C-alpha positions in Angstrom: 1.2 15.0 25.2 -0.2 14.2 21.8 2.4 13.6 19.1 2.3 15.7 15.9 0.2 14.0 13.2 1.0 15.3 9.8 -1.9 13.3 8.3 -4.8 13.1 10.8 -6.0 9.6 11.7 -9.6 10.3 10.8 -8.8 11.3 7.2 -10.6 9.3 4.6 -9.3 10.8 1.4 -10.3 8.9 -1.7 -7.1 8.1 -3.5 -8.5 5.3 -5.7 -10.8 7.7 -7.6 -7.6 9.1 -9.3 -6.7 5.8 -10.8 -8.6 6.6 -14.0 -6.1 9.5 -14.5 -2.9 8.2 -13.0 -2.8 4.8 -14.8 -3.1 6.3 -18.3 -0.6 9.0 -17.3 2.0 6.5 -16.1 1.4 4.3 -19.1 2.0 7.2 -21.4 5.2 8.1 -19.5 6.4 4.5 -19.6 5.8 4.2 -23.4 7.5 7.5 -24.0 10.4 6.3 -21.9 10.8 3.1 -23.9 10.6 5.0 -27.2 13.1 7.6 -26.0 15.4 4.9 -24.8 15.3 3.1 -28.1 15.8 6.3 -30.2 18.0 8.5 -28.0 19.6 5.9 -25.6 21.4 6.7 -22.4 24.2 9.2 -22.1 26.9 6.7 -21.1 29.8 8.0 -19.1 33.4 7.2 -19.4 32.9 4.2 -17.2 30.9 2.5 -19.9 32.1 4.1 -23.1 35.7 4.4 -22.4 37.9 7.4 -23.3 39.0 10.5 -21.3 36.7 12.9 -19.4 38.1 16.3 -18.4 36.2 18.9 -16.5 37.5 22.5 -16.5 36.6 25.4 -14.3 37.6 28.9 -15.4 40.0 30.6 -13.1 38.4 34.0 -13.8 35.1 35.0 -15.4 33.0 32.7 -17.5 34.0 29.7 -19.6 34.3 30.3 -23.3 32.7 27.1 -24.5 33.1 27.9 -28.2 36.8 28.5 -27.9 37.3 25.4 -25.8 35.4 23.3 -28.4 37.4 24.7 -31.3 40.7 24.1 -29.5 39.7 20.5 -28.5 38.6 19.6 -32.0 42.0 20.8 -33.3 43.9 18.3 -31.2 43.2 15.6 -33.8 41.8 13.0 -31.3 38.5 12.5 -33.0 35.0 14.0 -32.3 35.1 15.7 -28.9 31.9 16.2 -26.8 32.1 19.6 -25.1 29.3 20.5 -22.7 28.8 23.3 -20.2 27.7 22.6 -16.7 26.8 24.5 -13.6 25.6 28.1 -13.3 25.8 30.4 -16.2 28.1 32.8 -14.4 30.5 30.3 -12.8 29.9 27.1 -14.7 32.6 24.9 -16.1 33.1 22.9 -19.2 33.4 19.1 -19.7 35.3 17.5 -22.5 34.9 13.9 -23.4 37.5 12.4 -25.8 36.9 9.0 -27.5 39.2 6.1 -26.9 42.6 6.5 -28.6 44.5 3.6 -30.1 47.7 2.8 -28.2 46.4 2.0 -24.7 47.0 4.0 -21.6 49.9 5.9 -23.0 47.7 7.3 -25.8 45.1 8.4 -23.3 47.8 10.1 -21.3 48.8 12.1 -24.4 45.2 13.4 -24.5 45.4 14.7 -20.9 48.8 16.3 -21.4 47.7 18.0 -24.6 44.6 19.4 -22.8 46.7 20.7 -19.9 49.1 22.5 -22.2 46.2 24.1 -24.1 43.9 25.0 -21.2 46.1 25.0 -18.1 46.7 28.8 -18.2 43.0 29.7 -18.0 41.3 26.8 -16.4 41.6 24.6 -13.4 41.3 20.8 -14.0 38.6 19.8 -11.6 38.2 16.2 -12.8 40.3 13.9 -15.1 39.1 10.3 -15.7 40.6 7.8 -18.2 39.1 4.4 -18.9 40.4 2.0 -21.5 38.2 -0.2 -23.8 38.8 -3.4 -21.8 37.9 -1.9 -18.5 34.8 -0.2 -19.8 33.6 -3.4 -21.4 34.1 -5.2 -18.1 32.2 -2.5 -16.2 29.3 -2.7 -18.7 29.0 -6.4 -18.2 29.4 -6.4 -14.5 27.0 -3.5 -14.0 24.3 -5.0 -16.3 24.5 -8.4 -14.5 24.4 -6.7 -11.1 21.3 -4.7 -11.9 19.4 -7.7 -13.5 20.2 -10.0 -10.6 19.2 -7.4 -8.0 15.9 -6.7 -9.7 15.1 -10.4 -10.0 15.9 -10.8 -6.3 13.6 -8.0 -5.4 10.8 -9.4 -7.5 11.2 -12.8 -6.1 11.1 -11.4 -2.6 7.9 -9.6 -3.4 6.3 -12.7 -4.8 7.0 -14.8 -1.7 6.4 -11.9 0.7 2.8 -11.3 -0.3 -0.2 -13.2 -1.5 -0.6 -13.5 -5.3 -2.6 -10.3 -5.9 -0.5 -8.2 -3.6 2.7 -9.6 -5.0 1.7 -8.7 -8.6 0.7 -5.2 -7.5 4.1 -4.7 -5.8 5.9 -6.0 -8.8 4.0 -3.6 -11.1 4.9 -0.7 -8.9 8.6 -1.6 -8.7 8.9 -2.0 -12.5 7.1 1.3 -12.9 9.6 3.0 -10.7 12.6 1.5 -12.6 11.2 2.5 -16.0 10.5 6.1 -14.9 13.9 6.4 -13.3 15.5 5.3 -16.6 13.3 7.9 -18.3 14.7 10.6 -16.1 18.2 9.6 -17.3 17.1 9.7 -20.9 15.3 13.0 -20.8 17.8 14.9 -18.6 20.8 13.4 -20.3 22.5 12.8 -17.0 25.6 10.8 -17.4 25.0 7.1 -16.8 27.9 5.5 -15.0 28.6 3.2 -12.1 27.3 5.8 -9.7 24.0 5.7 -11.6 23.7 2.0 -11.1 24.1 2.6 -7.4 21.3 5.2 -7.5 19.0 2.9 -9.4 19.5 0.1 -6.9 18.9 2.5 -4.0 15.7 3.7 -5.6 14.6 0.1 -6.0 15.2 -0.4 -2.3 13.2 2.7 -1.4 10.4 1.6 -3.7 10.3 -1.8 -2.0 10.2 -0.2 1.4 7.3 2.1 0.5 5.3 -0.7 -1.1 5.8 -3.2 1.8 4.6 -0.7 4.3 1.3 0.1 2.5 0.7 -3.5 1.5 1.3 -4.8 5.0 -1.5 -2.5 6.2 -3.7 -3.6 3.3 -3.2 -7.3 4.2 -4.0 -6.5 7.9 -7.2 -4.7 6.9 -8.2 -7.5 4.6 -8.3 -9.8 7.6 -10.1 -7.3 9.7 -12.9 -6.1 7.3 -14.6 -8.9 5.4 -17.3 -6.9 3.7 -15.8 -3.5 3.1 -15.7 -2.5 -0.6 -12.2 -2.9 -2.2 -11.8 0.7 -3.1 -12.7 1.9 0.4 -10.3 -0.6 2.0 -7.4 0.5 -0.2 -8.1 4.1 0.6 -8.2 3.3 4.3 -4.8 1.5 4.1 -3.2 4.4 2.3 -4.7 7.0 4.7 -3.5 5.0 7.7 0.1 4.9 6.5 0.1 8.4 5.0 1.8 10.1 8.0 4.7 7.7 7.7 4.9 8.1 3.9 4.9 11.9 4.1 7.5 12.0 6.9 9.8 9.6 5.1 9.5 11.3 1.8 10.0 14.8 3.2 13.0 14.0 5.4 14.7 12.1 2.5 13.9 14.8 0.0 15.3 17.5 2.2 18.5 15.6 2.8 18.9 15.0 -0.9 18.1 18.6 -1.7 21.0 19.7 0.6 23.3 17.3 -1.3 22.2 18.8 -4.6 22.8 22.4 -3.5 25.9 21.9 -1.3 27.3 18.5 -2.0 29.6 19.5 -4.9 30.0 18.3 -8.4 31.0 14.8 -7.5 27.8 13.9 -5.8 25.4 16.3 -7.5 24.2 13.9 -10.2 23.6 11.0 -7.8 21.6 13.3 -5.5 19.5 14.7 -8.4 18.6 11.1 -9.5 17.8 10.1 -6.0 15.6 13.1 -5.5 13.6 12.3 -8.6 13.4 8.7 -7.5 11.9 9.6 -4.1 9.1 11.5 -5.9 8.5 8.7 -8.3 8.4 6.0 -5.6 6.1 8.0 -3.4 3.7 8.7 -6.3 3.9 5.0 -7.3 3.1 3.6 -3.8 -0.1 5.7 -3.6 -1.4 6.0 -7.2 0.0 2.9 -9.0 0.7 -0.1 -6.7 -2.5 0.0 -4.7 -4.9 0.9 -7.5 -3.3 -1.9 -9.5 -4.9 -4.3 -7.0 -8.4 -3.3 -8.3 -7.5 -4.2 -11.9 -5.8 -7.4 -10.8 -9.0 -8.5 -9.2 -8.4 -8.3 -5.4 -11.6 -9.1 -3.6 -12.2 -8.3 0.1 -13.1 -11.4 2.0 -10.9 -13.6 -0.1 -7.4 -14.8 0.5 -5.3 -16.3 -2.2 -4.9 -20.1 -1.8 -1.5 -19.8 -3.6 0.1 -19.0 -0.2 -1.6 -21.7 1.7 -4.1 -19.3 3.3 -7.7 -20.4 3.7 -10.4 -18.5 1.8 -12.2 -16.3 4.3 -16.0 -16.2 4.2 -17.8 -12.9 4.2 -19.0 -11.7 7.6 -22.6 -12.2 8.3 
């Protein structure tokens, strides 16, 4: 019995011809991300900014965001960020109070004041309080963790592949990280410790996709000594496309279920991961492999940087 083939084995679709569009498109998105990051910044959560975060859910009807904002600003605890989330008919309201002088006792006063003002009409779905010392430690630890993890991944790619393939894999991984940060900047998703976990998971997914395609590329480089570079790269993508489609589809369906039914606590993480799967799949096909052409990968040659002899073209 023949197994189901989502992408037929004999397919020879020309992916490389799209590089003249995908590279400028991704370059423009990356530049826009850097510009937005420098001008708008990330929407740091309580984990990194410190303060008190309260999420309210109306007991009946729809939340009155204007009334909640007016009441919260009247507490005298500084500028309060009030945002609506969820569906228009049953959505809630989030309030973010800045750090109050006086330590944990002062933060507790904020929560008690909010409960006395909104407890009659709203359920308190989430209450988080983080002091300035803790938030500073989380920022430092999170930043160091991400940087070390990214450098470890880049080092692995450099030693895993020959020079040209390693550079192409590094380009694709950095591309995925930048666009994922762009998703945070544009959507204004709260950036917290869970977001760091999402980024590291996306880096792992990106690495997995790239390694699968480039392993096949390296195998074909040894098999075909005179095939044009573009044709060989198209062949490597087509031969791994069934696996790419199945992995991306099953992962996306699982994440979509978490977005729809996972609840408020995991919704943000699932949305970021869903966007990351799309970015990584696009990158593995239209960025990492076409980058090898611009880097100068030549069929019939092996990089001596890894101690592999240069192969001569077949007669």
